[in-house]
Every structure is written in structure tokens, then in C-alpha cells.
C-alpha positions in Angstrom: 14.3 -16.8 -6.0 15.0 -16.6 -2.2 18.7 -16.7 -3.0 18.5 -13.4 -4.8 16.7 -11.6 -1.9 19.0 -13.3 0.6 22.2 -12.2 -1.1 20.9 -8.7 -1.6 19.9 -8.5 2.1 23.3 -9.7 3.2 25.1 -7.3 0.9 23.1 -4.2 1.8 22.9 -4.9 5.6 26.6 -6.0 5.7 25.4 -9.0 7.8 24.4 -12.6 7.4 21.7 -12.0 10.1 18.2 -12.5 8.7 15.2 -10.3 9.4 13.9 -11.9 12.7 10.3 -11.4 13.7 9.2 -12.5 17.2 5.9 -12.6 19.1 7.3 -10.3 21.7 6.1 -6.7 21.4 6.0 -3.4 23.3 2.7 -2.1 24.6 4.0 1.4 24.2 4.7 2.6 20.6 7.3 5.4 20.3 5.7 7.5 17.6 5.4 10.9 19.3 8.7 12.2 17.8 8.2 10.6 14.4 8.1 13.1 11.5 5.9 12.6 8.4 3.8 10.0 10.3 0.9 8.5 8.3 -2.1 6.5 9.5 -3.7 3.4 7.9 -7.0 1.7 8.9 -7.9 -1.8 7.6 -11.5 -2.8 7.0 -11.4 -6.6 6.2 -14.8 -7.3 4.8 -16.0 -8.0 1.2 -19.4 -9.0 -0.3 -17.4 -11.6 -2.4 -13.8 -12.7 -2.4 -11.7 -12.1 -5.6 -9.5 -15.1 -6.2 -6.4 -12.9 -7.1 -6.6 -10.7 -4.0 -3.9 -11.4 -1.3 -5.2 -9.1 1.4 -6.7 -9.9 4.7 -10.5 -10.1 4.3 -13.6 -12.2 4.9 -17.2 -12.3 3.8 -19.2 -9.4 5.1 -21.5 -9.8 8.1 -23.1 -6.7 9.5 -22.9 -8.0 13.0 -19.3 -9.1 12.8 -18.4 -5.9 11.0 -19.9 -3.8 13.8 -18.1 -5.8 16.5 -14.9 -5.3 14.5 -15.4 -1.5 14.2 -16.0 -1.3 18.0 -12.7 -3.1 18.6 -11.0 -0.9 16.0 -12.0 2.3 17.7 -10.7 0.9 21.0 -7.4 0.2 19.4 -7.2 3.7 18.1 -7.8 5.1 21.6 -5.3 2.6 23.1 -2.6 3.9 20.9 -3.6 7.5 20.7 -3.8 7.8 24.5 -0.1 7.0 24.7 0.7 10.7 24.0 -0.5 14.0 25.4 -2.2 16.4 23.0 -2.7 15.8 19.3 0.0 14.5 17.0 0.1 16.0 13.4 0.0 13.2 10.8 0.3 13.5 7.0 -2.6 11.4 6.0 -5.2 8.7 6.8 -6.0 5.9 4.4 -8.7 3.3 4.7 -8.0 0.0 2.9 -9.5 -3.5 2.8 -11.4 -5.5 2.0 -14.1 -3.1 1.1 -14.2 -0.1 3.5 -17.4 1.2 2.0 -19.2 -1.7 3.8 -18.6 0.2 7.0 -19.5 3.6 5.4 -22.1 4.3 8.0 -19.3 4.2 10.7 -16.5 5.9 8.8 -17.3 9.2 10.4 -17.2 7.6 13.8 -13.7 6.1 13.1 -12.4 9.4 11.8 -13.8 11.2 14.9 -11.9 8.7 17.1 -8.7 9.4 15.2 -9.1 13.1 15.4 -9.2 12.9 19.2 -5.5 12.1 19.0 -4.2 13.2 15.6 -4.3 16.2 13.3 -4.6 15.1 9.7 -2.8 17.6 7.5 -2.8 16.2 3.9 -6.2 14.4 3.6 -8.2 11.2 4.0 -8.4 8.5 1.4 -10.7 5.5 1.0 -10.5 2.5 -1.3 -13.7 1.6 -3.1 -15.1 -1.3 -5.1 -16.7 -0.1 -8.4 -20.1 -1.2 -7.0 -19.6 1.4 -4.2 -19.4 4.4 -6.5 -22.8 5.8 -6.2 -24.0 9.3 -5.3 -25.3 8.4 -1.9 -22.2 6.6 -0.7 -19.9 9.3 -2.1 -21.8 12.0 -0.3 -21.5 10.0 3.0 -17.7 9.8 2.6 -17.3 13.4 1.7 -19.4 14.5 4.6 -17.1 12.5 6.9 -14.1 14.4 5.6 -12.8 12.1 2.9 -11.1 14.0 0.0 -9.3 11.1 -1.9 -10.8 7.9 -3.3 -9.3 5.0 -5.1 -11.5 2.7 -7.2 -10.4 -0.9 -7.8 -11.4 -1.2 -11.4 -8.7 -3.8 -12.4 -9.9 -3.6 -16.0 -12.8 -2.1 -17.9 -12.4 -4.9 -20.5 -14.8 -7.8 -20.2 -12.2 -10.4 -21.2 -10.1 -9.4 -18.2 -13.0 -9.0 -15.8 -13.8 -12.6 -16.6 -10.2 -13.7 -16.1 -10.1 -12.0 -12.7 -13.6 -13.2 -11.6 -15.1 -9.7 -11.6 -18.4 -8.6 -13.1 -18.8 -5.9 -15.7 -18.1 -2.3 -14.6 -20.9 0.3 -15.1 -18.7 3.0 -16.4 -21.5 5.5 -17.1 -22.9 5.1 -13.5 -19.4 5.7 -12.1 -18.9 8.8 -14.3 -22.2 10.2 -13.3 -21.5 9.7 -9.5 -18.1 11.3 -9.8 -19.5 14.3 -11.7 -22.1 14.8 -9.0 -19.8 14.4 -6.0 -16.3 15.7 -6.5 -13.1 14.7 -4.7 -9.6 16.2 -4.7 -8.1 12.9 -5.9 -9.9 10.2 -7.8 -7.6 7.3 -8.5 -8.5 4.2 -10.5 -6.5 0.9 -10.1 -5.7 -1.5 -12.9 -3.7 -4.7 -13.2 -1.1 -5.3 -15.9 0.8 -8.3 -17.0 -2.3 -10.5 -17.4 -2.3 -13.3 -20.0 -2.0 -12.0 -23.5 -2.6 -8.4 -22.4 -1.4 -5.8 -24.9 -0.5 -2.1 -24.8 -3.8 -1.4 -26.7 -5.7 -3.1 -23.9 -4.0 -0.9 -21.3 -4.3 2.3 -23.3 -8.0 1.6 -23.5 -8.3 1.3 -19.7 -6.1 4.4 -19.1 -8.0 6.5 -21.5 -11.4 5.3 -20.2 -10.2 6.2 -16.6 -9.2 9.7 -17.4 -12.3 10.3 -19.5 -14.6 9.1 -16.8 -13.7 11.0 -13.6 -10.2 9.9 -12.7 -7.3 12.3 -12.3 -4.9 9.6 -11.1 -4.3 6.0 -12.1 -2.3 3.1 -10.6 -1.3 0.2 -12.8 -0.1 -2.7 -10.6 1.6 -5.8 -11.9 -0.2 -9.1 -11.4 1.6 -11.1 -8.7 0.9 -14.9 -8.3 0.8 -15.3 -4.5 1.0 -19.0 -3.5 -1.9 -18.8 -1.0 -4.5 -17.3 -3.4 -6.7 -19.5 -5.6 -6.2 -17.5 -8.8 -5.8 -19.6 -12.0 -4.0 -16.7 -13.7 -0.3 -17.1 -14.3 2.1 -14.1 -14.4 3.5 -12.8 -17.7 7.1 -13.7 -18.7 9.8 -11.2 -17.8 10.6 -10.0 -21.3 7.0 -9.3 -22.2 6.4 -7.6 -18.9 9.4 -5.3 -19.3 8.2 -4.3 -22.8 4.7 -3.6 -21.5 5.8 -1.6 -18.5 8.1 0.5 -20.7 5.3 1.0 -23.2 2.8 2.0 -20.5 5.3 4.5 -19.1 6.1 6.0 -22.5 2.4 6.3 -23.3 1.5 8.1 -20.1 4.5 10.4 -20.2 3.7 11.2 -23.8 0.3 12.4 -22.6 2.1 14.7 -20.1 0.9 12.7 -17.1 3.1 13.0 -14.0 4.7 9.8 -12.8 4.2 9.7 -9.0 5.7 6.3 -8.4 6.7 3.0 -10.2 3.0 2.2 -11.0 1.1 5.6 -10.7 0.4 8.5 -13.0 -1.6 11.7 -12.5 -3.0 14.6 -14.4 -1.5 17.2 -12.1 0.7 18.0 -9.2 -0.3 16.9 -5.7 -2.8 14.4 -6.8 -1.0 11.4 -5.4 -2.9 8.5 -3.8 -0.5 6.2 -1.9 -0.7 4.7 1.6 2.8 3.1 1.2 5.4 5.8 0.7 5.6 7.1 4.3 8.8 7.2 6.4 6.7 6.2 9.4 3.1 5.1 9.9 0.7 3.6 12.4 -1.7 0.8 11.3 -5.0 0.0 12.9 -7.1 -3.1 12.4 -6.5 -6.8 11.5 -3.3 -7.3 9.4 -2.4 -3.6 9.6 1.3 -2.8 9.9 3.1 -0.1 11.8 6.5 1.2 10.8 8.5 3.4 13.2 12.1 4.5 13.5 13.4 1.2 15.0 10.7 -1.4 14.5 8.0 -2.8 12.3 5.0 -4.7 13.6 2.0 -6.4 12.0 -1.4 -7.1 13.6 -3.0 -10.5 13.6 -4.9 -11.5 10.5 -7.6 -13.2 12.5 -10.6 -11.0 13.1 -11.8 -13.1 16.0 -8.4 -13.0 17.6 -8.0 -9.3 16.9 -11.3 -8.5 18.7 -10.3 -10.9 21.6 -7.0 -9.1 22.2 -8.6 -5.7 22.2 -11.3 -6.8 24.6 -8.5 -7.8 27.0 -7.0 -4.3 26.7 -4.0 -5.6 24.7 -2.6 -4.5 21.4 -3.4 -7.1 18.6 0.3 -7.3 17.5 1.2 -10.6 16.0 4.8 -10.2 15.0 7.5 -7.6 15.5 11.0 -6.9 14.2 13.4 -4.6 15.9 15.7 -3.3 13.2 19.4 -3.1 13.2 20.4 0.2 11.7 21.4 -1.1 8.3 18.2 -3.2 8.1 16.1 0.0 8.7 18.1 1.8 6.0 17.4 -1.0 3.5 13.7 -0.8 4.4 13.7 3.0 4.0 15.5 2.9 0.6 13.3 0.1 -0.7 10.0 1.9 -0.1 11.4 5.4 -0.8 12.5 4.1 -4.2 8.9 3.2 -4.9 8.4 6.9 -5.7 11.1 6.5 -8.4 13.5 8.7 -6.6 15.8 8.9 -3.6 16.8 12.2 -2.0 20.1 12.0 -0.1 19.1 15.0 2.0 16.0 13.1 3.2 18.0 10.0 4.0 20.5 12.1 6.0 17.7 13.9 7.9 16.1 10.5 8.8 19.3 8.7 9.8 21.7 11.4 10.7 24.4 10.0 8.4 25.1 10.8 4.7 23.7 8.4 2.1 27.1 8.5 0.3 28.9 7.2 3.4 26.5 4.2 3.8 25.7 3.3 0.1 27.9 5.5 -2.1 29.3 2.4 -3.9 25.8 0.9 -4.6 24.4 4.1 -5.9 27.5 4.7 -8.0 27.2 1.3 -9.6 23.5 1.8 -10.2 24.3 5.0 -12.1 27.0 3.3 -14.2 24.6 0.5 -15.0 22.0 2.9 -16.3 19.5 2.3 -13.5 19.7 5.7 -11.9 20.6 9.3 -13.0 21.3 12.2 -10.7 19.4 15.5 -11.2 19.8 18.5 -8.9 21.2 16.2 -6.1 18.4 13.7 -6.3 18.7 10.1 -7.6 16.0 9.3 -10.2 15.2 5.9 -11.8 15.6 5.5 -15.5 13.1 3.3 -17.4 15.6 0.5 -17.0 15.8 1.1 -13.3 12.1 1.2 -12.9 11.7 -2.1 -14.5 14.4 -3.8 -12.4 12.9 -2.2 -9.3 9.7 -3.8 -10.3 11.4 -7.1 -11.1 13.2 -7.2 -7.7 10.0 -6.1 -5.9 8.3 -9.2 -7.4 11.1 -11.4 -5.8 10.7 -9.5 -2.5 7.0 -10.0 -2.5 7.1 -13.7 -3.2 10.1 -14.3 -0.9 9.0 -12.2 2.1 5.4 -11.0 2.0 4.1 -14.2 0.5 5.8 -16.2 3.3 4.7 -13.8 6.1 1.1 -13.5 5.0 0.9 -17.2 4.2 1.9 -18.0 7.8 -0.3 -15.4 9.4 -3.3 -16.8 7.5 -2.8 -20.1 9.3 -1.8 -18.8 12.8 -3.2 -15.8 14.6 -0.1 -15.4 16.8 2.9 -17.2 15.4 5.9 -17.8 17.7 8.1 -16.1 15.2 9.7 -16.3 11.7 12.9 -15.4 9.9 13.2 -13.8 6.5 
């Protein structure tokens, strides 16, 4: 598994040098000149812990949550005060955990951000199905939130049981969404669960679009080594068939494919905190990606608050990219949207995509993974599956290793990938 990602990394970076993360970091973040900058805020608290979830979280305590939000707001000001005036940003997303547990302070966090940034394309918040009630939705909307994403995972009882989730009250969700409207209402589902069929997924997709959603995300189940989930991932052949069938079903309904896993009922309804050229992350475990570096904050909530109280950024690990490393990172996450625009690549790096990776893109076209339309490379169904397949290797080889380490150590000395 690691051999595949290692060989790919060496080929695409033209170097045997691994991705090297160190504990050294800069207190100043060079984001002022970044174009298409996004913002992400992590709220790491849940009422209960789902055994399949890999993200940074802990059981909710109102006292600890309030201490954390106080530190979070300080971090926002520490970073925001590094520039004069207000920086335009594309979007702000709240993830977790369960951000709704801090709903009474969401407005306070947004106000802190708006002291330093101008949000042009909206604010999104992830929600647990239990959070979807009229009162809470009104609180979010009053704070300026216009996009929500509800982590359904499945409406079917057999998969709720497999995932350790309780039944979803679909009628209550529908009523709340009819009463309080949002520009984008996304619902998340998991595919490639044991014995899952296309009919199971069609049932979930239809139920979502019939009960308030205008956007869906269907993520593959990934078996992280550090989670306690008893679920085992589906075999490659079955997974490819299921992904192709899901895609064909959604396209047959005239839904728009926004990315590998997401479909919407109309234009400009996307919900994604990942596909940004650059972004700043605030909170425990939040990541920041800039032109020449990537950093990740400590996963420890106690250590996070301690660093902030000392007036220090809570950065745990940082990588300073070589040019080709940054290009690989750019292409990997840009491809998540199922397309790569050579013009965007050249604008970002100042060099033509053809000069740097013309051979690779030519081979991908010959292999039936990509097609070129109006100057833009777009994934075929085959290409989308193999992107997913490789992304699974990447997740288990890189993200699993990094997150596994950071769960054990608040500030590791370093690591290589």
C-alpha cells in the first residue's frame, strides 16, 4: 500500500525526498496575497463518539467547550491581526465534532472573523441529524449561516445499526428545513458498507432530495486503523460497480456532479470545505494550506488552549513544500472536483501544466481516465473510480499515519511521509 503512494510521490515530484513535517513553524503566516483563500473552524465536541469517525473530537462539556471557544477566538485574532485591513475570503466552514453544540457562540466566532476577513461566498456549518430543529436553525441563520451539511450517513435502520447511530427522524428534519430555509442543504451518506446495494443508496438519495436537501455527498467508508469501528471496507470490484451505478443514477436524474462524491440539484449549490487553493484553519486539528507550506494544529484540546494562553500559535507540524510537492498537492485536491483547468494551474504556479505534467496527463487520456473538453481535463467514470481508489491509499498511507501520531502526541518532533 505505502509502496504505491511512495512510487507515485517520487514520480510526480521527480525526487526521492519524502514529505518532511517538522515541529518548527513560523509565527507569521503569509496569507495576505493569497487568492481564493478559504477559512475553516473546527469545533471538536460531540454528545457521543461514533466508532467510524476519524476526526478530532471529545465528549462535550459546556465548561471545556466555552474555554475552547475563548481560545479559538484568540487564535482568530492572532492570525487576523497579522495584516492591515480586511482580507476577502471565499468562504467559512464550521466542522467537527458537532459545531451545533457551540451554536450559542457561533455568532461570536463569526463576528471575530469578520473583524479581519470579508466572506464573499457564504458560511457553512456541519450538523448532526439531532441538531436539525427549528430553534437551532434559526440561531444559525441569524448568525449569517447560509449553507448546512447534515451527517445522515444512512436513513436505513440496518446501516444506522452498523454505524452505531440511532434512527433519524426524517419528518422532523423535513419540517425544520421547510420552516427555516438555507441556500444549500447538503446531506452526507456513506457508501461501500457491508452488503450495501444500489437500491439501498437510491433509497437514501431519493429520501434526501424529497426531504429538504438540494445537495448530497456520498463518501466511501474508510477503515482507519485508529478507529474502533467493526465495519470492514467493501472489496474493490464491488465498490467500483457501486460507485459507477451511483453516478449513473444521479446523472440520469439530471443532478450536477460537483466532485467525486457530491451531486446537487442546481448550479452553485456546492458544499465543500476542501477544494480551495489556499485556506486558513482555526481550532484543534485544523489545517492551513498556503502557497509554500501546510500546517496542522495540535489535536489536544488542552494543549491547544495552553498554547493560545501563552500567545503562541497552536501549530503542531509544518511542511515547507518544494515546488513539485506543492504542485502534486494542488493537483490532487483540484482533481477532487473531477476536473483540472490548465489555466488555473498556470495562474497559480506561473508555469504551464503541459510543461510540468504533459506526459502524465497525456497517458491519463490514452488510458481512458481523462478527456479534454474546451481546454479543461475532466475525469471519466473510470478516472473517477481510480481517483477514489488512489485516494483511499493516500488516506491510509498518509492521513491515517499523521492523525494516528497526533492523537498520541500533542506536539510530535516530526514525521516523514
